[in-house]
N, C-alpha and C positions, 0 to 999 in steps of 0.2 A: 776548755777554759779560754776565755776571751784574752786577746793580747793586751798587755799592760800599756796604757797610753797616758798615764799621769806619773811624773817623776819629781821628786824633791831635788833641791839644789845638791844635797849630799849624794843622792843616788846618781845624779848626772856626773858629778865629779869622780865618782868611784867606778863608773861604767867603763868597761874595756872595749875599745873599738879596734877592728882589724884593719891596719893600714898597710900600704904597699911601699916597699923600698924600690923606687924607680931610678936609682942611680943618679947619673948626671941630670936626668930630666927633672929631678926634685928641685933643681935650681930655678926651674921655670914654673912648676906646678905645685910644689910642696910634696907632702906625703899623703896622697888621697886614700880614701877608704876603698875596700875591695869591690864596691858597687857604685863607682863614680860614673857620671855622665859628662862627657866633654863635647864641645862643638868647635871644630876647626873651620874657619871661614875666611873668605877673601876672593879676589877676582881670579880669573883664569891665569895660570902661569905664576901665581904668587908664591908657590912652594908648599902649599898645604898638603897636597897628595904625596909629595916626596917625604915630607916630614912624617905624615901618618904612616907611610910604608916603613920608614926606618924605626919609628916607635913600635910598630907591630913586630918587627924583627927582634928588637930588644925585649919586648914583653914575652914573646914566644920562647926566647932563650932563657929568660930569668924568672918568669912567673907562671905561665901556663899557656894552654892551647888558644890560638887566635884564629878567628874567621874574618877575612877581609872580603866583604861583599862588593865586588868591583862592578859598578853600574855605568859609570861615565865612559870608561873605555873597555869594559869587559875583560876577559882573559884573552888578550891578543898580543901581537908582536910588540906593541908599544909597552905593555906591562912587562913582558920578558926583557926588553931592553933596559927598562928602569931597574928591574931586579938584578941584572948583570952589572949595570953601571954602578950600583950602590952596594954591591956585595951582600945582597939579601940571601941568607942561607939557613934560616931557622927551620928545624925539622918539624916544629909544632905550629908552623904558620901555614894556613890553608886559604885558598882563594875561591870565592863563589863567583860564577860567571853570570852576573846580573840576576841573582836569585830574587824571585818575588818575595813578598812578605811571608806568605804561607810556606813557601819552600824554605826560607831562612829559618822560620820558627821550627819547622820539622827538623832541620839540621841541628839547631841549638838543643832541641829536646833529646836527640839521639847521641849527642856528643857533649862532653863537659868543657865547652869553651869558657875561657875566663875573660876574653875580650872579643867584642864584635865591632867591626868598623864598617860603616856604610858610606860609600863614596860614589855618588853623592846622594843626599837625601832628596834633591830635586829630581834627579834622573830616576830614582827609585819610586818617587811619589810617597815617601815615608812620612806619615802624618803624626801629629802629636798624640792622637788616640792610639796609634800603634806603639808609640813609645811607652805610653801608660800600660798597654796590654802586655808588653814584654816584662815590665816591672811586676805586674799582677800575676803573670804566669810563673815567674821564677822568683818568688819573694825571699827564699832562703839561700839561693845560689849566689856566690860571689862572682857576679857577672857585670863587667863594666862595658860601657858603650861609648864609641867615638862617632860623632856625626859630622861628616865633611859636607860643607855647604858653600854655595856662592854667597857673596855678600859684600857690603861696604863697611866702613869703619863703624857706622852707627849700629848695625846689626845684620844678621844673615838675611838673605832674600826669602821672603814668604815663610819665615820660620821663627816668628816672634815667640811662640809658646815653647818651642824647642830651646831657644836661647835662654829664656828665663828658667827653664827646668834644668839647665846644665850647671854642674858644679865648677867646671873649668871652661872659660870662654877664651879662645885663642884666635886672634885676628892676624892674618898674614898680609903683608904689603911690601912689595919689592924686596922680598927676602928677609924682611924684618918681622919679628913676632912680638905682638903685644898681648899680654896675658892678664886676665883677672881670674883669680882662683879663690875658692872658699878655703883652701888649705894653705894660703899664704897671707901674711899680714898686710901686704901692699901689692899693687900692680907691678908687673915685670915687663921690661922691654929689652929685647936683645936682637942684634943683627946675627942671624943664624946662617944665612946662605950667602955665598960669594960666587960670582960667575968665574968659571974656569976659562982661560984663554982658548984652550982647545975644546971643541965640541959644544961650548957654551952651555955646559950642564951645571946643575946646582949641586954643591957639596955642603954637607952639614958641619957646622963648627960651633962649639960652645964658648969659644974665646971671644 
């Protein structure tokens, strides 16, 4: 039987969607569906990777298994330092050491990941066609994607199609986060990171 593709107003109103309770992060993103796509973008050192890592830790602890495909720095000492510094300890959080697209797809097929993070899409060479391929390969799975990207305030670098396909668009600049989300009624802007006097490390705060 062909999939239904025409809905009345009444049927749309009555349709039940599976949304995620993402705790404090809902103040920024709203309550996304279980198959959302987000793009985190900004210049180097803007805080996007730290934020993505902390979000991955939360997601793995509260929602399901997470694959963090680390391309920009791989699985190296710098990643270990960041994990220790920010108390990342979720048992369902796994790191891919610069997995290629085919390797990543193989891991997703063999494991029921609920969230896949690619950091960054430029280092991986992750194309819009590959984004579509993931969606077509797992049409029924509640699999969300976060794409970490370089970029300016206007849009990510060489990722125009990724940007427009994303439900959540989060721009990081000097520790400040600007969000446009399909799951909120208006844009949100928050100062999330403050520099610590010692070690000059970033610490996340929702205050």
